[in-house]
FITORKOL-730353 format. One record per residue: residue number from 1; residue in three letters; x, y, z of N, C-alpha, C, O in turn. Coordinates in steps of 0.2 Angstrom, whole numbers, plus 5000, padded with zeros to 4 digits. Atoms other than C-alpha are relative to their C-alpha. Layout:
residues N
     i    aa    nc1    nc2    nc3   cac1   cac2   cac3    cc1    cc2    cc3    oc1    oc2    oc3
   NUM   Ala      X      Y      Z      X      Y      Z      X      Y      Z      X      Y      Z
...
end
This chain:
residues 138
     i    aa    nc1    nc2    nc3   cac1   cac2   cac3    cc1    cc2    cc3    oc1    oc2    oc3
     1   Met   4997   5007   5002   4990   5084   4983   4999   5000   4992   4994   5001   4990
     2   Asp   5000   5000   5007   4995   5082   4965   4996   4994   4998   4995   4989   5002
     3   Ile   5004   5006   5003   4986   5070   4953   5003   4993   5001   4999   4989   5002
     4   Ile   4996   5006   5000   4999   5057   4953   4999   4997   5007   4998   4991   5008
     5   Ser   5001   5002   4993   4998   5056   4972   4993   4997   5002   4992   4992   5005
     6   Gln   5007   5002   4999   4979   5055   4972   4999   4993   4997   4995   4989   4999
     7   Leu   5001   5006   5004   4980   5041   4959   5003   4994   5004   5000   4989   5005
     8   Gln   4996   5005   4996   4993   5031   4970   4996   4999   5006   4995   4993   5008
     9   Glu   5004   5001   4995   4982   5034   4985   4993   4996   4999   4991   4992   5002
    10   Gln   5006   5003   5002   4966   5028   4976   5002   4992   4998   4998   4988   5000
    11   Val   4998   5007   5001   4976   5012   4970   5001   4996   5007   4999   4991   5007
    12   Asn   4999   5003   4994   4980   5009   4988   4993   4999   5003   4992   4993   5007
    13   Val   5006   5001   4997   4962   5011   4993   4996   4994   4997   4993   4990   5000
    14   Ile   5002   5005   5004   4957   4999   4979   5003   4993   5003   4999   4988   5004
    15   Ala   4996   5006   4998   4970   4986   4985   4997   4998   5007   4996   4992   5009
    16   Ala   5002   5001   4993   4964   4988   5004   4993   4997   4999   4991   4992   5003
    17   Leu   5006   5003   5001   4946   4985   4998   5000   4993   4998   4996   4989   5001
    18   Ala   5000   5007   5003   4950   4970   4988   5002   4995   5005   4999   4990   5006
    19   Phe   4998   5004   4995   4960   4963   5002   4995   4998   5005   4994   4992   5007
    20   Asn   5005   5000   4995   4947   4966   5015   4994   4996   4997   4991   4991   5001
    21   Thr   5006   5004   5003   4933   4959   5003   5002   4993   5000   4998   4989   5002
    22   Phe   4999   5007   5000   4942   4943   5000   5001   4997   5006   4999   4991   5007
    23   Gly   4999   5003   4993   4947   4940   5018   4993   4999   5003   4992   4994   5006
    24   Thr   5007   5000   4997   4929   4944   5024   4996   4994   4996   4993   4990   5000
    25   Leu   5003   5005   5004   4922   4932   5010   5003   4993   5003   4999   4989   5004
    26   Gln   4997   5006   4998   4934   4919   5015   4998   4998   5007   4997   4992   5008
    27   Arg   5001   5001   4993   4931   4921   5034   4993   4998   5001   4991   4993   5004
    28   Asp   5007   5001   4999   4912   4921   5032   4997   4996   4996   4990   4995   4996
    29   Ala   5003   5005   5005   4909   4909   5018   4996   4994   5004   4999   4991   5009
    30   Pro   5004   5006   4996   4896   4896   5024   5003   4993   4998   5007   4993   4993
    31   Pro   4997   5007   5002   4902   4878   5025   4997   4997   4994   4991   4997   4993
    32   Val   5002   5004   5006   4901   4867   5010   5002   4993   5001   5007   4991   5004
    33   Arg   4999   5007   5000   4900   4848   5009   5005   4998   4994   5004   5000   4989
    34   Leu   4994   5001   5005   4916   4842   5001   4999   4993   4996   5001   4992   4990
    35   Ser   5001   5007   5003   4911   4824   4998   4993   4997   5003   4991   4999   5008
    36   Ser   5006   5004   4998   4896   4812   5000   5002   4996   5006   4998   4994   5010
    37   Asn   4998   5004   4994   4907   4803   5013   4999   5004   5007   5000   5002   5012
    38   Tyr   5001   4996   4994   4905   4818   5025   4993   5002   5001   4989   5001   4997
    39   Gln   5007   4998   4998   4890   4823   5034   4998   5007   4998   5003   5011   4996
    40   Glu   5002   4993   5003   4880   4839   5029   5003   5005   5006   5002   5004   5012
    41   Pro   4998   4995   4995   4888   4855   5037   4995   5003   5004   4989   5003   5001
    42   Val   5005   4996   4996   4879   4864   5051   4999   5007   4997   5004   5010   4996
    43   Ala   5001   4993   5003   4871   4880   5044   5000   5005   5006   4999   5003   5012
    44   Ala   4999   4995   4995   4874   4896   5053   4993   5003   5002   4988   5002   4998
    45   Ser   5006   4997   4998   4860   4906   5062   4997   5004   4995   5001   5007   4990
    46   Thr   5003   4996   5006   4848   4916   5051   5002   5007   5001   5003   5010   4996
    47   Asp   4998   4993   5000   4853   4933   5058   5007   5001   4997   5008   5006   4993
    48   Glu   4993   4999   5003   4871   4930   5053   5000   4999   4993   5003   5002   4989
    49   Thr   5000   5001   5007   4866   4923   5037   4998   5006   4996   5000   5008   4990
    50   Leu   5002   4994   5003   4857   4939   5032   5005   5005   5000   5006   5008   4995
    51   Asn   4995   4995   5000   4871   4950   5037   5006   4998   4996   5009   5002   4992
    52   Ile   4996   5003   5004   4883   4938   5028   4998   5001   4993   5002   5003   4988
    53   Ala   5002   5000   5007   4873   4939   5012   5000   5008   4998   5000   5009   4992
    54   Glu   5000   4992   5003   4873   4959   5012   5007   5002   5000   5009   5007   4996
    55   Gln   4993   4998   5000   4892   4960   5015   5003   5000   4993   5006   5005   4991
    56   Pro   4997   5000   5006   4897   4955   4998   4997   5006   4995   5001   5009   4991
    57   Lys   5003   4994   5004   4885   4968   4990   5003   5007   5002   5004   5011   4998
    58   Leu   4998   4994   4998   4891   4982   5001   5008   5001   4998   5010   5006   4996
    59   Met   4993   5000   5002   4909   4977   4998   5001   5002   4992   5006   5005   4990
    60   Ser   5000   4999   5008   4906   4976   4979   4999   5007   4998   5002   5010   4994
    61   Ala   5002   4993   5002   4898   4993   4979   5006   5005   5002   5007   5010   4998
    62   Ala   4994   4995   4998   4913   5001   4989   5006   4999   4995   5009   5004   4993
    63   Leu   4995   5001   5005   4925   4993   4976   4999   5003   4994   5003   5006   4991
    64   Val   5002   4997   5007   4915   4999   4961   5001   5007   5001   5003   5011   4996
    65   Gln   4999   4993   4999   4915   5016   4969   5007   5003   5000   5009   5008   4997
    66   Ala   4992   4999   5000   4934   5016   4972   5002   5000   4993   5007   5004   4991
    67   Ala   4998   5000   5006   4936   5011   4954   4998   5005   4996   5001   5008   4991
    68   Lys   5003   4994   5004   4925   5025   4947   5004   5006   5002   5005   5010   4998
    69   Gln   4996   4995   4997   4935   5037   4958   5007   5000   4996   5009   5005   4994
    70   Phe   4993   5001   5004   4951   5030   4950   4999   5003   4993   5003   5006   4990
    71   Asp   5001   4998   5008   4944   5032   4932   4999   5008   5000   5002   5011   4995
    72   Leu   5001   4993   5000   4939   5050   4936   5007   5004   5001   5008   5009   4997
    73   Leu   4993   4997   4999   4957   5054   4942   5004   4999   4994   5008   5003   4991
    74   Val   4996   5001   5007   4964   5046   4926   4997   5005   4995   5001   5007   4991
    75   Ser   5003   4996   5005   4952   5056   4915   5002   5007   5002   5002   5011   4997
    76   Ala   4997   4993   4999   4959   5072   4924   5007   5001   4998   5009   5007   4998
    77   Leu   4993   4999   5002   4976   5069   4919   5001   5004   4994   4996   5003   4989
    78   Pro   4999   4996   5006   4983   5081   4906   5001   4996   4994   5004   4991   4994
    79   Leu   4999   5004   5006   4982   5075   4888   5007   5002   4997   5010   5007   4999
    80   Leu   4994   5000   5004   4997   5073   4877   5000   5006   4995   4995   5006   4991
    81   Glu   5000   4994   5005   5001   5090   4868   5005   4998   4995   5011   4997   4996
    82   Gly   4996   5001   5006   5008   5087   4851   5001   4993   4998   5004   4991   4993
    83   Gly   4999   5007   5001   5008   5068   4852   5006   4997   5002   5010   5001   5005
    84   Glu   4994   5003   4998   5021   5056   4854   5006   5003   4997   5011   5003   5000
    85   Glu   4994   4997   5004   5033   5064   4841   5002   5006   5003   5008   5007   5004
    86   Ala   4998   4994   4997   5033   5080   4850   5003   4998   5007   5008   5002   5009
    87   Gln   4997   5002   4993   5036   5071   4867   5007   4998   4999   5012   4999   5003
    88   Leu   4994   5003   5001   5051   5062   4859   5005   5005   4998   5011   5005   5000
    89   Lys   4996   4995   5002   5058   5078   4852   5002   5004   5007   5008   5006   5008
    90   Arg   4999   4997   4993   5056   5086   4870   5005   4996   5004   5009   4999   5007
    91   Ile   4995   5004   4996   5065   5072   4878   5007   5000   4997   5012   5001   5001
    92   Ala   4994   4999   5003   5079   5073   4865   5003   5007   5002   5009   5007   5003
    93   Glu   4997   4993   4998   5081   5092   4869   5002   5000   5007   5008   5002   5009
    94   Leu   4998   5001   4993   5081   5088   4888   5006   4996   5001   5011   4998   5005
    95   Glu   4994   5004   5000   5094   5075   4885   5006   5004   4998   5012   5004   5001
    96   Ala   4995   4996   5003   5105   5087   4875   5002   5005   5006   5008   5006   5007
    97   Glu   4999   4995   4995   5103   5100   4889   5004   4997   5006   5008   5000   5009
    98   Asn   4997   5004   4995   5107   5087   4902   5008   4999   4999   5012   4999   5003
    99   Gln   4993   5002   5003   5123   5082   4892   5004   5006   5001   5010   5006   5004
   100   Ala   4996   4994   5000   5129   5100   4891   5001   5003   5007   5006   5005   5009
   101   Val   4999   4998   4993   5126   5104   4909   5005   4995   5004   5009   4997   5008
   102   Gly   4995   5005   4997   5135   5088   4914   5007   5001   4998   5012   5000   5002
   103   Glu   4993   4998   5002   5150   5093   4904   5003   5006   5003   5009   5007   5005
   104   Glu   4998   4994   4996   5150   5110   4912   5002   4998   5007   5007   5001   5010
   105   Leu   4998   5002   4993   5150   5102   4929   5006   4996   5000   5010   4997   5005
   106   Gln   4994   5004   5000   5164   5090   4924   5006   5005   5000   5011   5004   5003
   107   Arg   4994   4995   5000   5175   5105   4919   5001   5004   5006   5006   5005   5008
   108   Gln   5000   4997   4994   5170   5114   4935   5004   4996   5005   5008   4998   5009
   109   Leu   4997   5004   4995   5175   5099   4945   5008   4999   4999   5011   4999   5004
   110   Glu   4993   5000   5002   5192   5097   4936   5004   5006   5002   5009   5006   5005
   111   Ala   4996   4993   4998   5196   5116   4939   5000   5000   5008   5005   5002   5011
   112   Ala   5000   5000   4992   5191   5113   4958   5005   4996   5002   5009   4997   5007
   113   Glu   4995   5005   4998   5202   5098   4959   5007   5003   4999   5012   5002   5003
   114   Glu   4993   4996   5001   5217   5108   4951   5001   5005   5005   5007   5005   5008
   115   Glu   4999   4995   4995   5214   5122   4963   5001   4997   5007   5006   5000   5011
   116   Leu   4999   5003   4994   5213   5110   4978   5008   4998   5000   5011   4998   5005
   117   His   4993   5002   5000   5230   5103   4972   5005   5005   5001   5010   5005   5005
   118   Gln   4995   4994   4999   5238   5120   4971   5000   5002   5007   5005   5004   5010
   119   Val   5001   4997   4993   5231   5125   4988   5004   4995   5005   5007   4997   5010
   120   Arg   4997   5005   4996   5238   5108   4996   5008   5002   4999   5012   5001   5004
   121   Glu   4993   4999   5001   5255   5112   4988   5002   5006   5004   5008   5007   5007
   122   Leu   4999   4994   4996   5255   5130   4995   5000   4999   5007   5005   5001   5011
   123   Phe   5001   5001   4993   5250   5124   5012   5006   4996   5002   5009   4997   5008
   124   Asn   4995   5004   4998   5264   5111   5012   5007   5004   5000   5011   5004   5004
   125   Gln   4994   4996   5001   5277   5124   5006   5000   5005   5007   5005   5006   5010
   126   Ala   5000   4995   4994   5271   5136   5020   5002   4996   5007   5005   4999   5011
   127   Ala   4998   5004   4994   5272   5122   5033   5007   4999   5001   5010   4999   5006
   128   Asp   4992   5001   5001   5290   5118   5027   5004   5006   5002   5008   5005   5006
   129   Asn   4996   4994   4999   5295   5136   5028   4999   5002   5008   5004   5004   5011
   130   Cys   5000   4998   4993   5288   5138   5046   5004   4995   5004   5007   4997   5009
   131   Leu   4995   5005   4996   5298   5122   5052   5007   5002   4999   5011   5001   5003
   132   Asn   4992   4998   5001   5314   5129   5044   5001   5006   5003   5007   5007   5005
   133   Leu   4998   4993   4996   5312   5146   5053   5000   4999   5007   5003   5003   5011
   134   Lys   5000   5002   4992   5310   5137   5070   5007   5000   5002   5011   4996   4999
   135   Lys   4993   5001   4997   5326   5139   5080   5001   4994   5003   4997   4991   5006
   136   Pro   4999   5006   4997   5334   5124   5085   5001   5000   5007   5004   5004   5010
   137   Asp   5000   5001   4993   5332   5118   5103   5007   4997   5002   5010   4992   4999
   138   Thr   4994   5002   4998   5349   5117   5111   5001   4999   5008   5006   4998   5010
end
């Protein structure tokens, strides 16, 4: 798998971890008193509270690990050779080459269309000649 695909996959992993982390925190968040007009919320059992307290730490660690892996992949990307100026020069060369190839393809297309036109004319002439040679039915 190339480096760009690995980076994309790692971004997807980070997004999934973040999505799951936020969803889990939202789902498992302990109740909070919104106003003094409401009674105190009922606390969850102690076993669940311990488990809930560990989840953010585990999820944070997984998210940090995924971010570190992403950073490693980014650092593995090849460095720019010659800097921005060399890249702009290479882009200009490629654009000129693309233009020349495009013009050649256009000439070939025009020649093919002309040849198609000639073939159609010859076919029509041959069809007309065949019809003219046919004996009339009497």
